[in-house]
GUZAMI-523684 format. One record per residue (C-alpha): x, y, z. Coordinates in steps of 0.02 Angstrom, whole numbers, plus 50000, padded with zeros to 5 digits. Layout:
N
XYZ...
END
This chain:
720
499964999750013500645016749947499735028050089500655043450090500465044149903498655042049911498555056750038499495068249928498405062749793496655062749853496765069050018496265052450100497205038650186497065020150164496325020550353495085034450315494305024350174494305007950295493275016850418492005022450279491895005150231491574996950419490165010750449489185004050312488094991650382487324983550233488954974050167489614958750222491174956850320492724957250225494364967850184494704985250094496144989349992496775001149857498204995449736499065003149606499104997849424500175006549313499895024049354498255022249413497505014949581495885005449607494815000849745494884983449781493644971949902493744955249957492684944250059493884932550122495664930050067495494910450057494064910049924494034918849740492244925849787492724944349795492504960949707494144967449627494484984949546492824992449588493245006949497494745019449487495125029049651495005047149600494135053949739492475054249841491375050049687492395034849655492115029749828490295032349812490145021749663491245008149742489955007849880488455008949767489194993449668489544983149834487784985949892487034981349735487994965949740487654959749905485844966049927484714955450003483544955449859484834947749742485324930249754487234928949841488374928749709489404914749663491054910849594491964897449466493274890749597494674897049502496254892349583497494907549662498934912649586499594921049433498654917049278500064907249211500244895549345498514892649388498304875849272500054871049325499804872449505498104865249495498634849949423500094846549545499014848649686497384839549679496834822449749497094807849631496204792349602497194777149624497134765649474496264752049579495064764649630494784769849446494214752049404492884752449524492084770849462490824772049338490904788249214489334791949095489754804348944488154808848842488854814548667490224804948548490804822948447492554828748457492244833448671491224817548705492424805248597494194811948667493484812548845492754795648844494254790148737495424798648892494484792249052494324772948962496364775948943496524780849128495604765149178493774773049217492254762649177491414772649043489804772148965489634783148804488034787348725487354795548567485874798048485486574794948305486794777348226488604778148245489854790048334490664794648191489094804048125489224817248281489104834448198490834838648229491214829548073490464846047985491884857448043492814863247895494194877547906495434871248044495884870448230496864884148311498284881248423499874891948475501444884848416502154899948309502714889748181502814905448069503804915348197502464930248164502354934048353501074920748418501074914448591499984906948727499594924048775499124931548602498034917248591497454921548758497074938448714496424937148545495064924048627494614935048761494534952248645493554941748507492254937348638492264955248675492854952448855491364941448936492434926848954493234921149111495174924149108495724908349189494724896849069495324905348916497224905548971497174886549017496404883948828497764893948755499014884148854498544865948816497984871848647499934866248563499714847948646498094845548545499114845248375500444835048449498924822148505498054823348338499634821148228500074805148330498304798948296498704800748117497614815648079498054821947913498414839547941499054850447776501024852047756502104863247675503364856447540504804853347660503464842347780503014856247919501314857747968500494872747869499564885147952498364900247892497454913447970495594915648013494484929648072495034940848214496964936948208498414943148137499324928348159499224910648070498914898248205497544887748123497884870448071496854862647948496784845947823495854855347677493934857947695493874844247810494764847347971493344842248086493034826747994494784820248022495034827148197493364816648223494114801048151495574802848259494414804148415493374790548348494944778548329495284781048517493734777948571493704761448476495094755748551494484759248727492874749348670493854735948605494764735948787493004734948850493534750748952491944759948848490374754648812489524761848678487714764148649487144772448491485284777348452485074780848635484524799948691484604805448853482964810648928483544815849110484924815749243484534806749383485014816149561485314806349733485824817349878485834832149776487314824349660487154818649486487124799149494486434794449320485494797449185483764790049103483894785948904482844780648785483044768148656482634776648498482384761448400481174750848511480584766148628480974757748781481614769048918483154763349018484134767449176486064768949195487034772949362488724781749378489754790149497489884806849361489004811849217489804821349088488594830148962489614832648784488164836048663488454851248577487624867648547485874874148530485844883848362484364874448297483174884148414483184895548252482484879448131483754885848010485494884448047487204874848000486844863648125486514845248076484484841848082484624831648239485664842548341484734849648482484724857648675483884842848769485114836448893485634852648943484004858648967483464844049056484934846049164484524863749197482704859149249483564847849388484634862949449486114865649320486144884749295486144890549107487244904149049487144918148932485874908748816485804925448711487564923648647487384915548493488424918048337487984921948174489264915148043489404926847895490034914547763488454903147732487404899747579485904910047575484084905047587483524898947439481524895147484480224890147623480754872547572482354872547658482644863047842484434868447865485764881447779487514876147713489054883147800490524889847695492154888247789492784904247859494464899847781493984906547633494174922847686495794921647690495834923647504494014929147454493624945947445491804953047507490934966047410489354971447344488904983647212489075003947244487385005847161485625000747256484704986447174486114981547050485464967446959486914964246833487974949046833489414951746936490664948946781489854965846722490044976746871491834984646848493154986446981492705004347016490985001847042491154987047194491234990747369492404979847460491534986247613492634976547741494254981647678493625000347697492984999247866494324987647949495804991347853496824981347989495784964947975494904968747818493944952447760494614943347926493664953148045492664941348176491154932948141489964945148204490704959948142490684953147973488904947347994488334963948061489084973147915488364960947781486684963247864486864982647849487404981547663485734971347630484734981547736485274996947639484924990747456486574984947407486314966547436486404954547284485524938647206483524937047185483094941247382484274955047391484974945747557486794939347494488324948247459489794942447355491494930947406492534933447260493944923247212494564931647040496234940047123496694925647208496534914447062497494927846961498734928547092499064911347143498324901046988496814889646999497604873747042498394882447196496654889747238495934872447215497134861747332496634874347463494764874447436494314863947315492984852047396492184867547461492004874947296491304857947221489874858747367489444877647310489354872447136488164856347184487124867047299486944882647190487294875847001488724890546996490404886546974491394898747090492924898147003492084908846873490614918946970490734924347158490004915047286488484922747366488484923247560487374928747691487534925747874486664912147965486464903648142488144893048172488704891848341488084896348528489334903748659487944901148796487654883848871487874875949046488694885449162490244878249235491614881549349493444881349331493384862349341491974860849203490834855249328488974862149323488174867849486487474850449501488974840849589489644825649490488814833049336490084840949195489844851349025491124849748901491364857948727490004866848662488624862148769489554873248903489734892548900491454894948966492764900148858492124911048719491344924248787490084934248681490674928948508491734912648457493334916748340493424904748184494424888148214494174888048414492694876448441493784861448393495234868048489493854868448644493124853348612494694842248608495434852248739494164849848877494044830948804496034827248806496914837948932495584846149057494194834549110495284820649143496144829049276494794840749340493524824649363494704815849473494604830249599492784825149629492844807449612494394806449738493114810949868491544798749816492874782249839492064780950013490334783249956489014768349940488724765049759486954769349695485724757049623484564759449476483264751549566483244767849697481844778149704482614791449619482754781449475480954778149465480344795149487481494802449351480854787449226479174789749275479224807649236480164806349080478844792049013477284805049069478014820748984478224812248813476604803948830475734820348870476574824748704475884810548613474224812448666473884828548602473534822048440473084840348343473204845748181474974852148166476754843648130478114845448242479114854548113477874867548059477754873648255479744872748259479904883448102478664896648175479804898048332481364897948226480684914148138480124922848293481814917948366482824924748202481844940548183481894948248358483214937948445484564936448288485804948548220485064962648316484004966148454482864977748544481814981648699480074983948590480424966448479481104956048617479594960148722478664956648588479504938448565479254935648740477144934448701477634925348545478444912148616477294910448738475894907548630476924894648514477064885148692475284886048713475024880648547476214865748539475204858748690473554860048588473984855548426475324845148385475064829748301476184814648329475764799448217476304781148244476434773148402477064779048577478164762848607478994760748462480174767648334479504785948316480594800548256479164812248259478824808848448480834809948484480874827948374479374832548477480324830848632481714842048576480534854448517479734857948665481434860448741481854872948615480284882448642480764884148844482474889748803481874901748666480874911548830482404909048931483614917048771482354932548754482364935748943484214935848943484454946848808483024959948876484184958849033485774962848944485464979648898487364982248813487854976148647489344963948655489904950048529488514942048453487344950548543486874965748480485564977748569485144993548443485095003848596486855002648634487805005148477489225017748447489195032548320489885021248192488715007648231489814996648317489464986148477489574995148640489694987948785489174992748980490724986749068490154994549233488394986349241488574971549126490284963049155489624946049227489134928449156487074928249161486804911849250484824908549259484254896149367482734886649342481144889449458479674877649431478204889849471478974906149422480134915849316481944910549303483114917149430484624926249372486254923249465487824933849411489624929649401490674944049400491984943949267493824950649348494914956349216496684956649309497874952849166496884961249005496274979549010494474981448958494564992148788493294995148653493624982448543494234986548374494894979148217495214994448100
END
């Protein structure tokens, strides 16, 4: 403490401020300090030195007004009307040593005890397959479930562009800290520092792991692994396997999983969908699953449960997600007590093939990697219907290059998407609908040659031509933003555990690493980091304390109640027998969420959407029609269970968007924007994770995890 300097600067001593804090009877007991960072001083208030449940750097110490603001923040945070704050259980110590210190100090489970310990993993995508393989390799008994007919059909297989890692092969200035910084900034400063740094720290290990598995990453002429750049960064850190990166990575994880299946450490259950998580004494001790082939409900017990079920982008109906992708596992866990975090944080991908008509049930993604060599433009003239080849260079507006000269076409996804929407809304869009912009490879082909471009993107070009009937080597691609990824999901702490003890969430189904916007090629990184390198450590911390506990039995009352509740819910849906298909209801829901909680949101539209979603929910329970038989193979019934979860999730998304009156990343509130139309954060009010708690007979309760930035300075995100 530099008391003397403070006296000279502000006319107050630390002791005087401490007295003032003591006089405030509304605050819980804690310690007050003033710390110097750089040339500035900041208020600091801690509940306990032994925990991380604290308020740090409340505001800049610039006199009495600042002190009054500090008191205001503290009173708001700890008022009796608001649920007590909770924290992410982040280890103490410097950022760069947290993970290493944590790994070296956590309790371990002995090999003999691992043989007696059972773990359930729901999902077989990159996160789920890598987790099951790793846990099996460690000696645990694993049961792995997926609703597809093969673990290889998980949606991770559709990822195209690449996977990030801080290897600095190009010696272009990349580092663990740079990847950490880019991810925090790309997420618009709405993610937990410790989790993101850990992700960056283990990223290099992922590449080594995958190479050892035989993943055919692209290589340079000399044999070194090749890299390319992705949106939101100024270095080349993205490893790729042409346009099939997700597929090749999943095959690698699947091979590791298959090895454990062969060794009988993993039991794989395909065509099984989780219906509910079973709690015994408040802890996750099993699941209820449905055999999708025969319609039977089954019970499985375990010492811990891991959710690895992906994101909820299909709430919008039209998205780049696989048709079966859903939120059901996470949502059923939410209704059992697992908080759901930041549900309104959804990512719009700027490089998708535009909607062509009402017949479509999904959208097709063109990899972000295309923005490395393709240039995005629209005509200078509104409503210009000429063919792109007939529009001369001087009549083209390369709007991203003009607005963001430092990053150009490689700005983050949320920025590129909003810019494309703005151009189309102003009448400059192309194609018959006017809802598209051009992605042009003319310059790249002239510079590198067609063969080189084909070697990099040939499979993507072929897919585009097959869908649209247009040759992108000759005619520019037409692209438009579409729902792609979700940054929200089950709230997890540093251990990747939800608010239900023993229930973990990994990969896209948790909220933890991407803030309000995910950088391209970071999803694959997070999924494999969680599954291969994080969860195998953190789950041991919990399981080590369960060794002496009595094993649960599937005949326990808790399993009876969970199974009966699952059956009754689906029977209630089946018995409606109205006149409307599940798909038609889902389509209506998706349009509401897209129109009012999509690329831009405002208070009037969100309030309207809240009522519309309630109407959709009532419509579902009055008019949905399910053909076939209840206890049998019935895809419509399964789909209906997912859609009612989407409807309830849509309500929560809107509430979350209404609560957060700032703009940040993929969440753009029209009321909060800069003069140039960029997202405008309000850090003193909304620098927190919105963690929603289910309440059966009332509206969900908002809990807040304050985001503390000790290593990165909060700043307006700029890519100009």
